[in-house]
C-alpha positions in Angstrom: 0.0 0.0 0.0 1.3 3.4 -0.9 2.0 5.4 2.3 1.1 9.0 3.0 2.8 10.9 5.8 1.9 14.1 7.7 3.3 17.2 6.2 3.0 20.9 7.0 3.0 21.8 3.3 0.3 21.7 0.7 1.6 18.5 -0.9 -1.4 16.3 -0.1 0.5 13.9 2.2 -0.8 12.4 5.4 -0.5 9.5 7.7 -1.3 6.0 6.3 -5.1 5.3 6.5 -4.6 2.1 8.5 -2.9 4.2 11.2 -5.8 6.7 11.3 -8.7 4.3 11.4 -10.1 3.8 14.8 -13.1 2.0 16.3 -16.2 3.6 17.8 -14.9 3.5 21.3 -11.6 5.2 20.5 -13.4 7.6 18.2 -15.5 8.9 21.1 -12.6 9.0 23.5 -10.5 10.9 20.9 -13.3 13.4 20.2 -13.6 14.3 23.9 -9.9 14.2 24.8 -8.8 16.3 21.9 -11.9 18.6 21.6 -12.0 17.4 18.0 -14.5 18.5 15.4 -16.3 15.5 13.7 -16.7 16.0 10.0 -19.2 13.8 8.3 -18.4 13.7 4.6 -21.5 11.7 3.4 -24.2 13.2 1.2 -26.7 15.6 2.8 -29.6 13.2 2.5 -27.7 10.4 4.2 -26.6 12.8 7.0 -30.1 14.0 7.5 -31.4 10.5 8.0 -29.0 9.7 10.8 -25.7 11.2 12.0 -23.4 11.5 15.0 -24.7 14.2 17.4 -22.5 17.3 17.2 -20.9 16.3 13.9 -20.8 18.7 10.9 -21.9 17.6 7.5 -19.5 18.7 4.7 -20.2 16.3 1.9 -17.5 15.2 -0.4 -19.9 15.6 -3.3 -19.9 19.4 -3.2 -17.5 22.4 -2.7 -15.8 20.5 0.1 -12.6 22.5 0.5 -14.0 26.0 0.4 -16.8 25.1 2.8 -14.3 23.3 5.2 -12.1 26.4 5.4 -15.1 28.6 6.0 -16.3 26.4 8.8 -12.9 25.7 10.4 -10.6 28.7 10.2 -8.0 27.0 12.5 -5.7 24.8 10.4 -4.5 23.1 13.5 -7.9 22.1 14.7 -8.1 18.3 15.5 -10.5 16.7 13.1 -12.2 13.3 13.1 -13.7 11.9 9.9 -16.8 9.9 9.0 -16.5 8.7 5.4 -18.3 6.5 3.0 -16.4 3.3 1.9 -13.5 4.0 -0.4 -13.6 7.8 0.1 -11.3 8.4 3.1 -8.1 8.8 1.0 -9.7 11.4 -1.2 -11.0 13.3 1.9 -7.6 13.1 3.6 -5.9 14.4 0.4 -8.3 17.4 0.3 -7.7 18.1 3.9 -3.9 18.1 3.6 -3.9 20.2 0.4 -6.0 22.8 2.2 -3.5 22.9 5.0 -5.3 20.8 7.5 -2.8 18.3 8.9 -4.3 17.4 12.2 -6.7 14.7 11.3 -6.5 12.4 14.3 -8.8 9.6 13.2 -11.2 8.1 10.7 -14.1 6.0 11.9 -13.4 2.4 11.0 -16.3 1.0 8.9 -17.9 4.4 8.5 -21.2 5.5 10.0 -22.7 2.0 9.9 -20.4 1.0 12.7 -21.7 3.9 14.8 -25.3 2.7 14.1 -24.4 -0.9 15.0 -22.9 0.3 18.3 -26.3 1.6 19.4 -25.0 5.0 20.3 -27.2 8.1 20.0 -27.9 9.6 16.6 -29.4 12.9 15.4 -31.7 13.5 12.5 -32.2 16.7 10.5 -35.6 17.8 9.1 -35.7 18.5 5.4 -38.6 20.2 3.6 -39.7 20.4 0.0 -40.6 23.6 -1.8 -44.4 23.7 -1.2 -43.9 23.2 2.5 -41.1 25.7 2.5 -43.3 28.4 0.9 -46.0 27.8 3.5 -43.9 27.6 6.6 -41.8 30.7 6.1 -44.9 32.8 6.4 -45.7 31.5 9.8 -44.8 33.4 13.0 -41.7 32.5 14.9 -40.0 31.3 11.8 -36.5 32.6 11.1 -35.4 32.3 7.5 -31.7 32.1 6.9 -29.9 32.4 3.5 -26.5 30.8 3.6 -25.5 31.4 0.0 -22.6 33.6 -0.9 -23.1 37.3 0.1 -23.1 38.4 -3.5 -26.0 36.0 -4.4 -28.0 37.3 -1.5 -27.5 40.9 -2.5 -28.6 40.2 -6.1 -31.8 38.4 -5.1 -33.2 36.8 -2.0 -36.5 35.6 -0.5 -38.3 38.4 1.4 -37.5 38.4 5.1 -34.4 36.1 4.8 -31.4 37.0 6.9 -28.0 36.3 5.4 -25.4 34.4 7.4 -22.2 33.0 6.0 -20.9 29.6 7.0 -18.0 31.4 8.7 -20.4 33.5 10.8 -22.6 30.7 12.0 -20.5 29.3 14.8 -20.5 32.8 16.4 -24.0 33.7 15.6 -25.5 30.4 16.8 -24.4 31.1 20.4 -26.9 34.0 20.6 -29.7 32.5 18.7 -33.1 31.7 20.3 -32.8 27.9 20.8 -36.6 27.6 20.8 -37.3 29.4 17.5 -37.8 27.6 14.2 -35.0 28.1 11.7 -35.4 27.4 8.0 -32.2 27.3 6.0 -31.7 27.5 2.2 -28.8 27.9 -0.2 -28.5 27.3 -4.0 -28.9 23.5 -4.1 -29.1 22.2 -0.5 -25.4 21.6 0.0 -24.4 24.6 2.1 -27.7 24.7 4.0 -27.2 21.2 5.4 -23.7 22.2 6.6 -25.4 25.2 8.3 -28.1 23.0 9.8 -25.5 20.7 11.3 -23.7 23.6 12.8 -26.8 25.0 14.4 -27.8 21.6 15.7 -24.4 21.3 17.3 -25.2 24.5 19.2 -28.4 22.9 20.5 -30.7 24.8 18.3 -33.7 22.5 18.4 -35.9 23.2 15.4 -33.7 23.4 12.2 -35.1 22.6 8.8 -33.3 22.5 5.5 -34.8 23.1 2.0 -34.2 20.1 -0.2 -32.6 21.3 -3.5 -32.2 24.8 -2.3 -33.5 27.9 -4.0 -33.1 26.1 -7.4 -35.9 23.7 -6.3 -38.5 26.4 -5.7 -41.2 26.6 -8.3 -41.4 30.3 -8.0 -39.0 32.0 -5.5 -40.7 35.3 -5.9 -43.9 33.8 -4.5 -42.3 33.9 -1.1 
C-alpha cells in the first residue's frame, strides 16, 4: 500500500489510512480528549437520516474544501472523519492540500459502525418547496440564506437573513434555541452544513430546504 505521511506543506501527504482508522470507542474517546470536530463527509440526504450528534456535514460531493475552510478557520484544529467506503483517502488528500494536517482519526467502517454500536444519533428535518413556501410565512420562523453574500445581495427571499458559514458558529451562540429556523442555499449543500452547525449549538428546530432555491417553483412567490 502506498504510504502517505503528515506534512506541513500543501503537498497532499498524510499518515497511512490504516494508522488513522479507529473503532467507535476510541473515536468517542479521541473526540472528547482532543476537543475534535467531527466532519461527516457523506451526502446531505444520508446525513439528514442519521448522524453522530455534534458532527458537521460537509459532503465530499460538493464544494468541500471551500466550505471546510469557511467552517474551520484554524488549520491546527483536531479533526475526526466519518466517510463512505472508499472515500477516506480522497478526503484526507483534500484536507492536507487545504493545509489541515491534524486529522486524528477516521471512523473504521464508517457511519454504519456507529449505528451498529447503538450509540445516540441525530436527524435533520428537510422540507420540499411547497412546505417551505407555506412555513416561512408562519410566525416564529426565522429564514436564513447561507448562499454567498453576492448572491444574497442580487436576489433573496423576502424576510431572509444572510449568514455565511463562517459566521454561523459565532451567531449560533446568541440564537433563540426555541425558535424555528429554515435554511436555504443554492442547491441544498451549504444549507445542510449550516443546519448541522446550528444543531451542534443545541438549536432544536432546524429545517433544510431540499434542493435549495433552485428547487423552488417560484422563489418570488415567497
